[in-house]
Each structure stands twice: as structure tokens, then as C-alpha cells.
A tleap script that builds the chain and sets N, CA, C and O, in Angstrom:
source leaprc.protein.ff14SB
mol = sequence {
  NMET ARG SER ILE ASN LEU THR ASN PHE CYS
  MET GLU GLU ASP ASP TYR THR THR LYS LYS
  LYS VAL TYR CYS ASN HIE GLY LEU VAL VAL
  HIE LEU LYS THR SER TRP ILE SER ASN ASN
  SER GLY ARG ARG TYR TRP SER CYS SER TYR
  TYR GLY ASP LYS GLU ASN ILE ASP LEU LYS
  SER LYS PHE VAL ILE LEU LYS LEU ILE GLN
  LYS LEU GLY GLU LEU GLU ASN ILE VAL GLU
  SER SER GLN THR SER ALA THR ALA PHE GLU
  LEU ILE GLU VAL THR GLU GLU VAL ASP LYS
  LEU THR ARG GLU ILE SER ASN LYS MET MET
  ILE CVAL
}
set mol.1.N position { 54.441 62.089 118.919 }
set mol.1.CA position { 55.814 61.618 119.065 }
set mol.1.C position { 56.726 62.478 118.212 }
set mol.1.O position { 56.375 62.852 117.093 }
set mol.2.N position { 57.879 62.784 118.738 }
set mol.2.CA position { 58.803 63.576 117.924 }
set mol.2.C position { 59.836 62.639 117.297 }
set mol.2.O position { 60.143 61.572 117.829 }
set mol.3.N position { 60.360 63.070 116.156 }
set mol.3.CA position { 61.298 62.238 115.415 }
set mol.3.C position { 62.701 62.332 116.026 }
set mol.3.O position { 63.125 63.412 116.439 }
set mol.4.N position { 63.396 61.248 116.084 }
set mol.4.CA position { 64.772 61.209 116.618 }
set mol.4.C position { 65.653 60.582 115.570 }
set mol.4.O position { 65.265 59.614 114.915 }
set mol.5.N position { 66.862 61.143 115.409 }
set mol.5.CA position { 67.832 60.558 114.497 }
set mol.5.C position { 68.446 59.321 115.196 }
set mol.5.O position { 69.361 59.452 116.008 }
set mol.6.N position { 67.934 58.139 114.868 }
set mol.6.CA position { 68.348 56.932 115.572 }
set mol.6.C position { 69.780 56.519 115.255 }
set mol.6.O position { 70.403 55.846 116.076 }
set mol.7.N position { 70.329 56.890 114.102 }
set mol.7.CA position { 71.697 56.535 113.761 }
set mol.7.C position { 72.646 57.134 114.767 }
set mol.7.O position { 73.451 56.418 115.363 }
set mol.8.N position { 72.567 58.425 114.966 }
set mol.8.CA position { 73.439 59.082 115.931 }
set mol.8.C position { 73.106 58.617 117.357 }
set mol.8.O position { 73.998 58.515 118.200 }
set mol.9.N position { 71.873 58.348 117.614 }
set mol.9.CA position { 71.401 57.953 118.912 }
set mol.9.C position { 72.029 56.641 119.348 }
set mol.9.O position { 72.310 56.439 120.529 }
set mol.10.N position { 72.252 55.737 118.373 }
set mol.10.CA position { 72.881 54.426 118.687 }
set mol.10.C position { 74.363 54.554 119.002 }
set mol.10.O position { 74.905 53.756 119.766 }
set mol.11.N position { 75.014 55.532 118.431 }
set mol.11.CA position { 76.443 55.615 118.509 }
set mol.11.C position { 76.955 56.178 119.836 }
set mol.11.O position { 78.111 55.970 120.206 }
set mol.12.N position { 76.111 56.868 120.518 }
set mol.12.CA position { 76.572 57.507 121.748 }
set mol.12.C position { 76.412 56.558 122.922 }
set mol.12.O position { 75.338 56.446 123.514 }
set mol.13.N position { 77.519 55.867 123.248 }
set mol.13.CA position { 77.492 54.856 124.285 }
set mol.13.C position { 77.110 55.390 125.643 }
set mol.13.O position { 76.317 54.772 126.353 }
set mol.14.N position { 77.656 56.518 126.012 }
set mol.14.CA position { 77.464 57.039 127.381 }
set mol.14.C position { 76.311 58.035 127.441 }
set mol.14.O position { 76.152 58.729 128.446 }
set mol.15.N position { 75.522 58.117 126.408 }
set mol.15.CA position { 74.408 59.053 126.389 }
set mol.15.C position { 73.258 58.470 127.208 }
set mol.15.O position { 72.739 57.401 126.885 }
set mol.16.N position { 72.873 59.154 128.238 }
set mol.16.CA position { 71.802 58.666 129.095 }
set mol.16.C position { 70.429 58.886 128.517 }
set mol.16.O position { 69.434 58.510 129.137 }
set mol.17.N position { 70.345 59.496 127.329 }
set mol.17.CA position { 69.028 59.617 126.677 }
set mol.17.C position { 68.566 58.272 126.162 }
set mol.17.O position { 67.392 58.114 125.827 }
set mol.18.N position { 69.463 57.293 126.092 }
set mol.18.CA position { 69.042 55.964 125.657 }
set mol.18.C position { 68.109 55.303 126.683 }
set mol.18.O position { 67.515 54.258 126.418 }
set mol.19.N position { 67.998 55.912 127.820 }
set mol.19.CA position { 67.044 55.405 128.828 }
set mol.19.C position { 65.626 55.782 128.478 }
set mol.19.O position { 64.682 55.259 129.071 }
set mol.20.N position { 65.456 56.683 127.522 }
set mol.20.CA position { 64.122 57.068 127.081 }
set mol.20.C position { 63.535 55.975 126.200 }
set mol.20.O position { 64.264 55.216 125.562 }
set mol.21.N position { 62.248 55.908 126.172 }
set mol.21.CA position { 61.597 54.902 125.275 }
set mol.21.C position { 61.577 55.479 123.862 }
set mol.21.O position { 61.267 56.652 123.659 }
set mol.22.N position { 61.914 54.628 122.889 }
set mol.22.CA position { 61.942 55.018 121.483 }
set mol.22.C position { 60.881 54.173 120.792 }
set mol.22.O position { 60.771 52.972 121.042 }
set mol.23.N position { 60.107 54.805 119.927 }
set mol.23.CA position { 58.980 54.148 119.260 }
set mol.23.C position { 59.224 54.040 117.765 }
set mol.23.O position { 59.824 54.926 117.157 }
set mol.24.N position { 58.753 52.947 117.177 }
set mol.24.CA position { 58.818 52.781 115.719 }
set mol.24.C position { 57.614 53.440 115.061 }
set mol.24.O position { 56.773 54.037 115.733 }
set mol.25.N position { 57.542 53.324 113.750 }
set mol.25.CA position { 56.412 53.897 113.012 }
set mol.25.C position { 55.100 53.202 113.293 }
set mol.25.O position { 54.033 53.726 112.974 }
set mol.26.N position { 55.172 52.038 113.881 }
set mol.26.CA position { 53.951 51.306 114.250 }
set mol.26.C position { 53.447 51.734 115.622 }
set mol.26.O position { 52.378 51.305 116.054 }
set mol.27.N position { 54.218 52.582 116.310 }
set mol.27.CA position { 53.834 53.043 117.636 }
set mol.27.C position { 54.274 52.110 118.738 }
set mol.27.O position { 53.848 52.260 119.883 }
set mol.28.N position { 55.128 51.138 118.411 }
set mol.28.CA position { 55.618 50.170 119.428 }
set mol.28.C position { 56.984 50.621 119.914 }
set mol.28.O position { 57.722 51.319 119.219 }
set mol.29.N position { 57.292 50.197 121.133 }
set mol.29.CA position { 58.615 50.501 121.704 }
set mol.29.C position { 59.649 49.622 120.980 }
set mol.29.O position { 59.467 48.410 120.858 }
set mol.30.N position { 60.720 50.241 120.508 }
set mol.30.CA position { 61.786 49.449 119.859 }
set mol.30.C position { 62.891 49.176 120.862 }
set mol.30.O position { 63.055 49.915 121.833 }
set mol.31.N position { 63.642 48.122 120.629 }
set mol.31.CA position { 64.691 47.722 121.532 }
set mol.31.C position { 66.053 47.877 120.834 }
set mol.31.O position { 66.192 47.588 119.646 }
set mol.32.N position { 67.033 48.332 121.584 }
set mol.32.CA position { 68.373 48.483 121.069 }
set mol.32.C position { 69.091 47.121 121.145 }
set mol.32.O position { 69.251 46.553 122.225 }
set mol.33.N position { 69.520 46.609 119.977 }
set mol.33.CA position { 70.180 45.327 119.920 }
set mol.33.C position { 71.579 45.500 119.323 }
set mol.33.O position { 71.917 46.554 118.785 }
set mol.34.N position { 72.376 44.444 119.433 }
set mol.34.CA position { 73.722 44.461 118.891 }
set mol.34.C position { 73.854 43.368 117.824 }
set mol.34.O position { 73.471 42.218 118.035 }
set mol.35.N position { 74.405 43.763 116.678 }
set mol.35.CA position { 74.577 42.819 115.575 }
set mol.35.C position { 75.654 41.766 115.903 }
set mol.35.O position { 76.638 42.078 116.574 }
set mol.36.N position { 75.473 40.565 115.447 }
set mol.36.CA position { 76.414 39.479 115.740 }
set mol.36.C position { 77.120 38.968 114.478 }
set mol.36.O position { 78.025 38.141 114.585 }
set mol.37.N position { 76.727 39.442 113.278 }
set mol.37.CA position { 77.385 38.982 112.058 }
set mol.37.C position { 78.734 39.659 111.923 }
set mol.37.O position { 78.930 40.776 112.402 }
set mol.38.N position { 79.665 38.976 111.265 }
set mol.38.CA position { 81.065 39.471 111.216 }
set mol.38.C position { 81.198 40.812 110.511 }
set mol.38.O position { 82.068 41.606 110.869 }
set mol.39.N position { 80.347 41.086 109.507 }
set mol.39.CA position { 80.443 42.378 108.791 }
set mol.39.C position { 80.132 43.554 109.682 }
set mol.39.O position { 80.736 44.619 109.558 }
set mol.40.N position { 79.185 43.358 110.582 }
set mol.40.CA position { 78.752 44.462 111.442 }
set mol.40.C position { 78.818 44.100 112.918 }
set mol.40.O position { 78.031 44.616 113.713 }
set mol.41.N position { 79.736 43.229 113.297 }
set mol.41.CA position { 79.706 42.782 114.698 }
set mol.41.C position { 79.920 43.991 115.634 }
set mol.41.O position { 80.789 44.840 115.435 }
set mol.42.N position { 79.086 44.001 116.634 }
set mol.42.CA position { 79.169 45.092 117.602 }
set mol.42.C position { 78.335 46.306 117.248 }
set mol.42.O position { 78.173 47.202 118.076 }
set mol.43.N position { 77.804 46.356 116.042 }
set mol.43.CA position { 76.990 47.488 115.603 }
set mol.43.C position { 75.655 47.432 116.322 }
set mol.43.O position { 75.028 46.377 116.411 }
set mol.44.N position { 75.230 48.569 116.831 }
set mol.44.CA position { 73.960 48.626 117.551 }
set mol.44.C position { 72.885 49.119 116.610 }
set mol.44.O position { 73.140 49.967 115.754 }
set mol.45.N position { 71.691 48.594 116.763 }
set mol.45.CA position { 70.555 48.984 115.914 }
set mol.45.C position { 69.266 48.840 116.689 }
set mol.45.O position { 69.192 48.125 117.688 }
set mol.46.N position { 68.244 49.541 116.202 }
set mol.46.CA position { 66.923 49.510 116.825 }
set mol.46.C position { 66.089 48.466 116.133 }
set mol.46.O position { 66.075 48.384 114.905 }
set mol.47.N position { 65.389 47.660 116.921 }
set mol.47.CA position { 64.642 46.538 116.387 }
set mol.47.C position { 63.128 46.722 116.647 }
set mol.47.O position { 62.684 46.866 117.786 }
set mol.48.N position { 62.364 46.710 115.545 }
set mol.48.CA position { 60.905 46.721 115.629 }
set mol.48.C position { 60.437 45.297 115.561 }
set mol.48.O position { 60.996 44.501 114.806 }
set mol.49.N position { 59.421 44.948 116.331 }
set mol.49.CA position { 58.954 43.559 116.317 }
set mol.49.C position { 58.287 43.173 115.000 }
set mol.49.O position { 58.099 41.986 114.735 }
set mol.50.N position { 57.926 44.146 114.172 }
set mol.50.CA position { 57.334 43.811 112.859 }
set mol.50.C position { 58.420 43.596 111.790 }
set mol.50.O position { 58.107 43.115 110.701 }
set mol.51.N position { 59.641 43.928 112.062 }
set mol.51.CA position { 60.676 43.791 111.083 }
set mol.51.C position { 61.273 42.385 111.118 }
set mol.51.O position { 61.530 41.834 112.188 }
set mol.52.N position { 61.492 41.813 109.927 }
set mol.52.CA position { 62.138 40.474 109.855 }
set mol.52.C position { 61.162 39.348 110.142 }
set mol.52.O position { 59.945 39.531 110.182 }
set mol.53.N position { 61.739 38.193 110.335 }
set mol.53.CA position { 60.874 37.031 110.608 }
set mol.53.C position { 60.726 36.812 112.093 }
set mol.53.O position { 61.453 37.386 112.903 }
set mol.54.N position { 59.784 35.984 112.427 }
set mol.54.CA position { 59.452 35.734 113.842 }
set mol.54.C position { 60.269 34.601 114.447 }
set mol.54.O position { 60.218 34.373 115.656 }
set mol.55.N position { 61.024 33.889 113.609 }
set mol.55.CA position { 61.774 32.760 114.109 }
set mol.55.C position { 62.976 33.224 114.893 }
set mol.55.O position { 63.734 34.074 114.427 }
set mol.56.N position { 63.160 32.673 116.084 }
set mol.56.CA position { 64.355 32.934 116.860 }
set mol.56.C position { 65.426 31.947 116.467 }
set mol.56.O position { 65.131 30.770 116.260 }
set mol.57.N position { 66.626 32.382 116.363 }
set mol.57.CA position { 67.727 31.487 116.000 }
set mol.57.C position { 68.479 31.112 117.271 }
set mol.57.O position { 68.882 31.982 118.043 }
set mol.58.N position { 68.667 29.801 117.485 }
set mol.58.CA position { 69.354 29.354 118.681 }
set mol.58.C position { 70.861 29.666 118.574 }
set mol.58.O position { 71.367 29.930 117.483 }
set mol.59.N position { 71.544 29.634 119.676 }
set mol.59.CA position { 72.962 30.026 119.716 }
set mol.59.C position { 73.838 29.171 118.830 }
set mol.59.O position { 74.764 29.679 118.198 }
set mol.60.N position { 73.558 27.865 118.771 }
set mol.60.CA position { 74.385 26.971 117.942 }
set mol.60.C position { 74.246 27.387 116.461 }
set mol.60.O position { 75.238 27.427 115.734 }
set mol.61.N position { 73.028 27.691 116.026 }
set mol.61.CA position { 72.816 28.075 114.634 }
set mol.61.C position { 73.521 29.410 114.323 }
set mol.61.O position { 74.099 29.584 113.250 }
set mol.62.N position { 73.461 30.342 115.279 }
set mol.62.CA position { 74.177 31.600 115.082 }
set mol.62.C position { 75.655 31.359 114.927 }
set mol.62.O position { 76.302 31.968 114.074 }
set mol.63.N position { 76.214 30.450 115.768 }
set mol.63.CA position { 77.609 30.132 115.725 }
set mol.63.C position { 77.975 29.506 114.364 }
set mol.63.O position { 78.978 29.880 113.756 }
set mol.64.N position { 77.166 28.569 113.901 }
set mol.64.CA position { 77.436 27.884 112.628 }
set mol.64.C position { 77.340 28.888 111.476 }
set mol.64.O position { 78.186 28.879 110.581 }
set mol.65.N position { 76.350 29.728 111.487 }
set mol.65.CA position { 76.200 30.741 110.431 }
set mol.65.C position { 77.397 31.685 110.411 }
set mol.65.O position { 77.920 32.010 109.345 }
set mol.66.N position { 77.830 32.126 111.594 }
set mol.66.CA position { 78.976 33.006 111.680 }
set mol.66.C position { 80.242 32.330 111.110 }
set mol.66.O position { 81.013 32.944 110.373 }
set mol.67.N position { 80.427 31.060 111.472 }
set mol.67.CA position { 81.608 30.342 110.946 }
set mol.67.C position { 81.514 30.124 109.452 }
set mol.67.O position { 82.531 30.189 108.761 }
set mol.68.N position { 80.322 29.865 108.928 }
set mol.68.CA position { 80.156 29.733 107.486 }
set mol.68.C position { 80.437 31.033 106.760 }
set mol.68.O position { 81.037 31.029 105.685 }
set mol.69.N position { 80.015 32.132 107.331 }
set mol.69.CA position { 80.288 33.461 106.723 }
set mol.69.C position { 81.785 33.711 106.718 }
set mol.69.O position { 82.313 34.219 105.729 }
set mol.70.N position { 82.488 33.370 107.798 }
set mol.70.CA position { 83.927 33.537 107.863 }
set mol.70.C position { 84.631 32.653 106.812 }
set mol.70.O position { 85.549 33.087 106.116 }
set mol.71.N position { 84.160 31.399 106.729 }
set mol.71.CA position { 84.753 30.476 105.739 }
set mol.71.C position { 84.528 30.983 104.309 }
set mol.71.O position { 85.424 30.899 103.468 }
set mol.72.N position { 83.346 31.498 104.044 }
set mol.72.CA position { 83.045 32.054 102.732 }
set mol.72.C position { 84.016 33.213 102.410 }
set mol.72.O position { 84.525 33.313 101.294 }
set mol.73.N position { 84.254 34.058 103.380 }
set mol.73.CA position { 85.202 35.155 103.192 }
set mol.73.C position { 86.606 34.656 102.891 }
set mol.73.O position { 87.297 35.195 102.027 }
set mol.74.N position { 87.030 33.598 103.630 }
set mol.74.CA position { 88.349 33.015 103.381 }
set mol.74.C position { 88.438 32.452 101.953 }
set mol.74.O position { 89.427 32.664 101.251 }
set mol.75.N position { 87.401 31.742 101.545 }
set mol.75.CA position { 87.382 31.164 100.180 }
set mol.75.C position { 87.402 32.237 99.112 }
set mol.75.O position { 88.072 32.091 98.089 }
set mol.76.N position { 86.653 33.340 99.350 }
set mol.76.CA position { 86.652 34.450 98.383 }
set mol.76.C position { 88.061 35.054 98.289 }
set mol.76.O position { 88.515 35.414 97.202 }
set mol.77.N position { 88.749 35.162 99.435 }
set mol.77.CA position { 90.113 35.712 99.413 }
set mol.77.C position { 91.070 34.785 98.646 }
set mol.77.O position { 91.943 35.254 97.915 }
set mol.78.N position { 90.898 33.463 98.823 }
set mol.78.CA position { 91.747 32.494 98.110 }
set mol.78.C position { 91.510 32.607 96.595 }
set mol.78.O position { 92.461 32.629 95.814 }
set mol.79.N position { 90.248 32.677 96.194 }
set mol.79.CA position { 89.938 32.807 94.774 }
set mol.79.C position { 90.511 34.094 94.212 }
set mol.79.O position { 91.091 34.097 93.127 }
set mol.80.N position { 90.351 35.190 94.948 }
set mol.80.CA position { 90.872 36.489 94.484 }
set mol.80.C position { 92.389 36.449 94.368 }
set mol.80.O position { 92.937 36.941 93.382 }
set mol.81.N position { 93.078 35.879 95.345 }
set mol.81.CA position { 94.550 35.819 95.325 }
set mol.81.C position { 95.028 34.890 94.195 }
set mol.81.O position { 96.053 35.166 93.572 }
set mol.82.N position { 94.312 33.812 93.928 }
set mol.82.CA position { 94.694 32.902 92.845 }
set mol.82.C position { 94.505 33.597 91.488 }
set mol.82.O position { 95.297 33.382 90.571 }
set mol.83.N position { 93.488 34.406 91.358 }
set mol.83.CA position { 93.272 35.157 90.133 }
set mol.83.C position { 94.411 36.162 89.930 }
set mol.83.O position { 94.904 36.345 88.817 }
set mol.84.N position { 94.814 36.803 91.021 }
set mol.84.CA position { 95.910 37.772 90.971 }
set mol.84.C position { 97.190 37.033 90.624 }
set mol.84.O position { 97.969 37.528 89.809 }
set mol.85.N position { 97.439 35.869 91.208 }
set mol.85.CA position { 98.634 35.083 90.910 }
set mol.85.C position { 98.656 34.666 89.449 }
set mol.85.O position { 99.693 34.750 88.791 }
set mol.86.N position { 97.501 34.212 88.932 }
set mol.86.CA position { 97.436 33.808 87.522 }
set mol.86.C position { 97.732 34.975 86.605 }
set mol.86.O position { 98.415 34.815 85.594 }
set mol.87.N position { 97.216 36.164 86.955 }
set mol.87.CA position { 97.459 37.338 86.144 }
set mol.87.C position { 98.959 37.700 86.187 }
set mol.87.O position { 99.530 38.072 85.163 }
set mol.88.N position { 99.580 37.595 87.337 }
set mol.88.CA position { 101.001 37.914 87.467 }
set mol.88.C position { 101.838 36.909 86.670 }
set mol.88.O position { 102.813 37.289 86.021 }
set mol.89.N position { 101.459 35.627 86.717 }
set mol.89.CA position { 102.143 34.610 85.948 }
set mol.89.C position { 102.044 34.855 84.461 }
set mol.89.O position { 103.036 34.731 83.742 }
set mol.90.N position { 100.854 35.203 83.988 }
set mol.90.CA position { 100.640 35.511 82.571 }
set mol.90.C position { 101.477 36.730 82.165 }
set mol.90.O position { 102.027 36.762 81.064 }
set mol.91.N position { 101.575 37.708 83.027 }
set mol.91.CA position { 102.377 38.894 82.758 }
set mol.91.C position { 103.860 38.521 82.602 }
set mol.91.O position { 104.548 39.027 81.716 }
set mol.92.N position { 104.331 37.639 83.467 }
set mol.92.CA position { 105.751 37.205 83.378 }
set mol.92.C position { 105.972 36.485 82.075 }
set mol.92.O position { 106.989 36.717 81.422 }
set mol.93.N position { 105.054 35.608 81.661 }
set mol.93.CA position { 105.177 34.877 80.397 }
set mol.93.C position { 105.195 35.840 79.214 }
set mol.93.O position { 106.004 35.670 78.301 }
set mol.94.N position { 104.330 36.838 79.209 }
set mol.94.CA position { 104.284 37.795 78.124 }
set mol.94.C position { 105.579 38.610 78.085 }
set mol.94.O position { 106.127 38.870 77.013 }
set mol.95.N position { 106.056 39.005 79.256 }
set mol.95.CA position { 107.295 39.787 79.318 }
set mol.95.C position { 108.462 38.984 78.774 }
set mol.95.O position { 109.293 39.531 78.049 }
set mol.96.N position { 108.550 37.696 79.105 }
set mol.96.CA position { 109.620 36.841 78.590 }
set mol.96.C position { 109.493 36.708 77.063 }
set mol.96.O position { 110.507 36.728 76.365 }
set mol.97.N position { 108.296 36.576 76.544 }
set mol.97.CA position { 108.092 36.465 75.116 }
set mol.97.C position { 108.537 37.744 74.405 }
set mol.97.O position { 109.178 37.697 73.355 }
set mol.98.N position { 108.187 38.876 74.992 }
set mol.98.CA position { 108.582 40.161 74.404 }
set mol.98.C position { 110.105 40.273 74.414 }
set mol.98.O position { 110.694 40.712 73.425 }
set mol.99.N position { 110.752 39.885 75.513 }
set mol.99.CA position { 112.224 39.969 75.569 }
set mol.99.C position { 112.845 39.058 74.506 }
set mol.99.O position { 113.814 39.437 73.848 }
set mol.100.N position { 112.287 37.861 74.342 }
set mol.100.CA position { 112.785 36.916 73.356 }
set mol.100.C position { 112.684 37.506 71.948 }
set mol.100.O position { 113.638 37.446 71.172 }
set mol.101.N position { 111.533 38.071 71.629 }
set mol.101.CA position { 111.326 38.667 70.306 }
set mol.101.C position { 112.252 39.879 70.110 }
set mol.101.O position { 112.764 40.105 69.014 }
set mol.102.N position { 112.456 40.640 71.164 }
set mol.102.CA position { 113.344 41.823 71.072 }
set mol.102.C position { 114.780 41.338 70.779 }
set mol.102.O position { 115.454 41.928 69.934 }
set mol.103.N position { 115.249 40.303 71.442 }
set mol.103.CA position { 116.595 39.773 71.166 }
set mol.103.C position { 116.699 39.287 69.717 }
set mol.103.O position { 117.696 39.549 69.043 }
set mol.104.N position { 115.673 38.582 69.240 }
set mol.104.CA position { 115.701 38.066 67.864 }
set mol.104.C position { 115.781 39.220 66.870 }
set mol.104.O position { 116.540 39.157 65.902 }
set mol.105.N position { 115.015 40.251 67.103 }
set mol.105.CA position { 115.025 41.426 66.206 }
set mol.105.C position { 116.389 42.100 66.262 }
set mol.105.O position { 116.915 42.510 65.227 }
set mol.106.N position { 116.972 42.222 67.453 }
set mol.106.CA position { 118.273 42.821 67.593 }
set mol.106.C position { 119.326 42.012 66.838 }
set mol.106.O position { 120.171 42.583 66.149 }
set mol.107.N position { 119.279 40.714 66.964 }
set mol.107.CA position { 120.242 39.835 66.264 }
set mol.107.C position { 120.095 39.961 64.759 }
set mol.107.O position { 121.097 40.014 64.047 }
set mol.108.N position { 118.863 40.011 64.260 }
set mol.108.CA position { 118.627 40.146 62.826 }
set mol.108.C position { 119.112 41.493 62.303 }
set mol.108.O position { 119.610 41.593 61.182 }
set mol.109.N position { 118.961 42.527 63.128 }
set mol.109.CA position { 119.449 43.870 62.706 }
set mol.109.C position { 120.946 43.895 62.648 }
set mol.109.O position { 121.504 44.586 61.796 }
set mol.110.N position { 121.629 43.174 63.514 }
set mol.110.CA position { 123.084 43.127 63.500 }
set mol.110.C position { 123.597 42.390 62.271 }
set mol.110.O position { 124.657 42.717 61.737 }
set mol.111.N position { 122.833 41.387 61.824 }
set mol.111.CA position { 123.228 40.599 60.663 }
set mol.111.C position { 123.113 41.416 59.418 }
set mol.111.O position { 123.950 41.287 58.525 }
set mol.112.N position { 122.106 42.257 59.316 }
set mol.112.CA position { 121.864 43.048 58.106 }
set mol.112.C position { 122.777 44.215 58.069 }
set mol.112.O position { 122.730 45.006 57.127 }
savepdb mol mol.pdb
quit
């Protein structure tokens, strides 16, 4: 068997060489599948039957997992934006304190 660069091989949608049988290192025919998770949705990859677990996931579970992944991403964005907001608020407070001290120093210098 000759070696094929499977990464480029997956990307060429209209390439008719995908009709050829592709084998894994175990000597088994691999199948071209499409990823369904949100990070890589639509990404095509070659699947060896020895890779991963043997359990098949039903459609409802896939849907629930996908929604949970999306919700996790939303929550991470909320946490990140709240941290950014807190930092901006602290910066405003520090800036106001610096301005106040600057005015006090200016007033004291005028008195002297």
C-alpha cells in the first residue's frame, strides 16, 4: 500500500480519487465521515474502526451534546465579558482617584 496525505485528500470535494479505497495502518478500509461538533462542524475526516469507542450515539444524544457545548461557549463568553467589564470599572475608579489626588495636589501647590 502506498501512503496518501489524507489531510489534503479530505479537502478536495470534487476530487474523484475519493472513490478509491483508503486503508488505515491496520489494513482496514477507512470511511470518510463528517464532524458534527460545533468546533469542527462540516470537517471531513477518515475513520478507522479501531479508533475511539464502539458505542454509537443516538441522534437525540448528539443533539443534546451539541446544545450543551453551545451553552458552555455562551457561558464562557459571559464570564469573559464580565471579567472585562470588572476590569474596565476598576480602571475608571482608579482614574477618578488619580484625578482627585491630582486636584488636591494642585490646590495645595496654589496655597503654598
